[in-house]
N, C-alpha and C positions, 0 to 999 in steps of 0.2 A: 580521354575515357568517359563514358554519360553513364551515368547511372540514374537505374529508374528501380524505385522502391515499390511492392507489393507489399501486402498484409503480412506475408509470412516468406517473403524471399526478397532476393536485390538480382536484379540481370544488369549486367557488365556490358557496354557495348564498346568497342576499340574498333582501330582498324589497325593490321599485322598485314605488312609488305603490300600495301595497297586497297588490302581486302576486308570489308567490314565483315568483323566477327561479333559473338553474342556468347556470354557462357551465363548460367544462373547459378545462383547461390540459395538452398534452400535455409531459412530458419525455423523450421518445424518447432523446436525445441524452446523458441523464445519464450520466456516469461516475464512479468514484470520484475522479478528479484533477481533476473540475470544479471552478469557484471558486464556491461555493454561494453566497456574499454577493454576485458579479456578476450571477448567474444569476437571482438574485431582483430585484434592481435591474434588468436590463432586461426580465423578466417585468413588473414594475410601472410600467416606463414605458408600455407598452400596454395598464395593465390597472387603470384608476383604482381599483377595489374593492380593489387591494393598499394599504393605508394603512401609513404608518409605524409604527403603532401593532399592527400583525400582521404588519408583516417580521419582526421577531427570531424569532417564531412560525415561522413558513414555514422562514426559513432553517433553524433547527433541524430541522426537520420532512426537508427537504433532506438535511441531515446525516447522518441518520437510515436515510433511503434509501440513500444512498451506501457507510454501514457495511454495508447489507445486501447490497450490491453486491458489496462485498470479498470476503463470506466464504469460508472455504474451499469447494472445489467437489467435492472427493473424499470426500464422505459417505458413510459403508458404513452402509444400514439394518440393524438387526437386529432380533428379534421380541421384545418388549417385554413384550406382554400377549395371551391368549386368553380372548376374553370367550364364555360360553355364554347368549347374549343371550334368545332367546326359546324357547318350547318348540315352536313352529311358525316354517316360514320366515321370514327379513327379506327386505322388500322395498325397503329403501334403508338409507344411513347418511349423515349429515354433517355437519361441524365445524362450531360458530362461528366466530365471525373469526377468533379467537388460537388457536382449537385447545384452548381449556382443556375444553369440554366436546363432547361428540357423541350425536348422538340416532340410534335407530333405529327403523324402522317394520314391522308384521311380521302374520301373517297372522291371527296372533293377536288382534288385533283392540287391540293398543295400541301404545303408542309411550313408549320405555324414555330417559332422560336418564341419560350416563355421564361420571364423570370422568375427562380422558382419562389423567392423571397416577398416580391409583392403580387405574383399570380399575373404580373401585367405581359401581354403580348407586346413582343418587341419588333418582329417580322414574320411576314408573308412571304414564302419561296414560292414561287409563283411561274409556269412555263410548261409545267407536263400536260401531256394531252390527256390523260387518263388516271385511274386511282394511282395516288402515292402509297406502297403496300410496306415498301421496305425503308428506314431508316436508320443512320447512325452517326455518331461522333468519329473525330478521330482521335478518341483518346489513346496516351492521358494529355493530350493536348488539347484538343478540345476548338482549334481555332478553322475546323472545316466542319462541312455536313455532306453527306452524300445519301442522296433517296434515287431509289429504284422504282420504275412506275410498270402498272400495265402498258404504259405506251410504248416498253420493249426498249426506253432509254435507260441511263442513270446519268445522275447531273452530279456536280460537284459544286458547291456554295462556298462562300466564304460566312462565319459568324457572325462575323462582327456586322458587315456591309449589306450583307445579305445577296450582294453578288454570282452570277453563277458563273464559275471557271470556265468549268467546261460540261461537255454534251456528251456521252459517252453513248457512240451508236455501234452495233451490229448484233446484236441478237436478235432472233428470227419470233420471239415469243415473251411473253411478260415478264419482267425481273422480278424476282420472289423476295429473295434473300440477296444480303451484303455483307460483307464487313473490312474494315480499315487493316491492315496489319498494325503491330503495336507500333511499328518506327515511323508510320504514316509516309511511306514514299508508295503503296499500292494498293488499291480498291479492287477487292473481288467481288463479282456481281454473280448470282445462280438464278437460271432461267427454266422455262418451262420448255426449252428449244432442247433441253438436256445438259447444255454447256453451262461451265465456268469460264470467263475470262477477267483477267487481271488486266488492270489498268496503270499507266502510271503517273501518277497525282500530277507532277510538275509538267510534264510535255501534254498530258491530255489524251494519251496514247495507248492503243491495244498493244499489251506485252505477249500476252499469248491466249491462247485458249484450250481449255482443259476438255477433253472429246473422250467420250469413253462409256457413259452412263447410256443405259436404255431409255430414259423415262425421267419426268421431271426432275429438277435439283430443288430443293427443298430447304434444304440448309446446310451452311459452309463456315467453317472456322479455321482462323491462322492459329498455329502456335506460338508461341511468347516470342521466340528468337527469330519469328517469321520466312524459315526457310522450309515450311509444310504450310499442307492447308488438307482440309479433311472435307469432301461433299457427302451429303447424304441424300439420296435419289427414292423415290415412289419404286425405282426398280430391284429393293429390297437391300442394295448394299451400301455401302463407304467406303469411297474411295480416298487413300492417302496420295498425295502431288508433291511432287518436289517442284518449289515455288519459281527457283532459276530457270528452271528447263523444262517447267510444263511435261515431264515423264509420269506417270504413273507409276506410287512406288508399291503399293498393294491394293488388294481389293478386300474386303472384309466381307466374306461372304458364311451368313449363317442364320441371318433373320427370318423368315416367313412371310413379312410384310413388308409394306412400306415401312420407310425410316420415318419418323416424327423429328428426330433430335440428336444431335452430336457434337462432342465438345472433347479438346485435351484437358489434361488436369494441368495444375501448373507447373511443372518440369516438365511438360511437354512426353513424360513415361507411359501415359495411358490416354486410351480414347474410350469413354464411353459411350452407347450409342439406344435411343428409344424406339420402338417399333410400334405399329398398328399390331403386331401379333401378339401382344401382353407382355411382352418382354423387353429386358436390358441388359444390355450385354458390354463384359470389359474386353478391351482388346490391348495389346502390348503395340504400343506406339512405332517402336521401330522396326519390328519383324512382323508385323501386323499376324500375330498369333492372337488367337481366339484363346484369353484366360476364364472368362465364367459366363455363364447365362446368373442375373438375379432375375428370381420368379419373385411369383405372389397375389398381383395383381388380375384382376378377371376380367379388362376389359383393356383398349387400348392405352399404350403409353404417347402421353402426349409432349411431355417434355420431360429433360434429364438434365443434371447439371453437377458438377463437382463442387465442394466449398474451395476457398482460396487456397488452402492447403492441399488440398487432395487428398485429404483423408477420409472424405463421406462422399459420398453420393444422392441425390434425391433423384425422387421420382414421382410423376404426375399422371395421373390415371382418368381418363373417363368413365373408371367406376368409382369417382366421386372421393379417393382415400390419394393420400402422397406417404413414400416410406422414405426410411433413408436407410443405407446399406455403408459398414466400414469397407471401404477400399481392397483392405488389407486381408481382411477375415473372408470379404464377401458376405458377413451373415447382416440379416434386417434388425437393426436395434432401434426402429421404431417404426409406428404406424401411424399416421396422420391421420385422424378418423372426424367427420363431424359435416362437412359441406353436405349440403344438398341437390350436387350436382355435380358433373364434371370437372375435373381441374385441368386447364390449361397451361397456367406459366407455376413453376416454382422457381426459387430463386433463397439464397443464403443471402445474411448479411456478412459484409466485409469480412468480422470475426469467426464467422462460421459456427456462431451458437445458438441462432433464431434462421429460420425458414419461415418466407413468404408464400402464400398459395393463393392464387386467382381461380375463380370461380364462375360457371352461369348460374349459380344459386344469388349470385348480388352480392356475394360478399367477395371479400378477402380475410386471411385469417395468419395469424401468426403463431408461431410455433416455437417450442423450447425442442432444438434440434436434438439434444440426446435422449429425451424423454419423451417425445413426441405430445404432450403436455402442450394444449391448446391455451395462450396467454392472452389473445384477444382475437374481438371478432371484429373486421371494419365493416360497419355497413351505413347503407345512405343510396347507395348507386343503383338504380330502379332497371337497368337492364343487365345480362350478364357482362363477370371484370374478363378483360380477355390480355390484360397485358397489367403488371405488377415491377413496380425497382424500388430497390433500394438506393442512395445515395453515397459516395467513397465513405462517408464517416459512419453509415449505418444510421443517423437520426431523424431522416426522412423518407417516407415514403411515398411514391405515389402511383395510382390505379385508374388506369385507361378502362372505359365500359362501352357498350354499345349504345347507353344512353347518350352520346355521343357528349359526354364530359371527364375531365379528368379531375382527381381529389387529392389533394396534397396533405398529409398527414404529416404532424412533429412528433 
């Protein structure tokens, strides 16, 4: 039994009759004063996989989650480092799970690996013949990196040595988005050629091509169990695919503009989509049925995300505001207003009580997710910020800007 802990749940991975299976258990009601032993006993009653031998381990992990939930909330971030990362503009920046390393992609055709604590450049991954646009760690492991390029290929690298394991060739146009599944067996690449390809990490071979969109694919996301993938396209639709067969299960039709962003919630029951049509939509992931349209923005929605518990949705818009919606009631619970330009990125901290936004006004802002109150403005970049992220602990922020620098905030 392999156990993965997220902030508000557990994923159990096991083999039954030779078939790998996964099951998720949510811990949405976990609080610092929950009796961890009683909770695990209760879960164990309905979950035969949790045997006596692994109960102690799970209790220990639940207690660690409780400590996390209790941590102080009034943390003020201050600038720790400015990294002049590349000679040409950055395209993307992302952390490994612990936040000890991060990577940057650039128009200079390279991806660089950095040490978060020291700001030291550890490696430069060279070999692409054009812009390195999409980058990812195979979190939670973090021992591999995938890079997707305008040269139509994706490369798989060792985080430790910088060695290139595989070059995945087959797309006929730029690779603009990619993702590992949580099990780290597959990497998916989305391309301007309207297809997504799934690649076997070990063998370095193409597993399947997902064809069916009529325009570029610019967003994709696996569910946590790894048996479904969603793809968002300029054809105004999102498709839900079966990973094993490559079959399209549902087409989510309703948006009247290009899709900008799409994501599963943690237990894979819901899908959120953001579009250039100024709306955000919520869908049933199992049936593909439209649940709700979240309105209120006066311009294109550029990014959407769930919090880790799947209870809240945040949207970022070209209208310069972000909004928070309750996933159950579909009501707008907070408006995040104050940026002087479009917001291209929005993300929750792991605990779900803070929101980070990145804007073309050269600042990032930290907000209270419940009230929409702006807690802090992260200033200093000299051009628009297009990327921002929390580490897994939620105590480090990274921002990437068109000024060719990354800033680390502690």
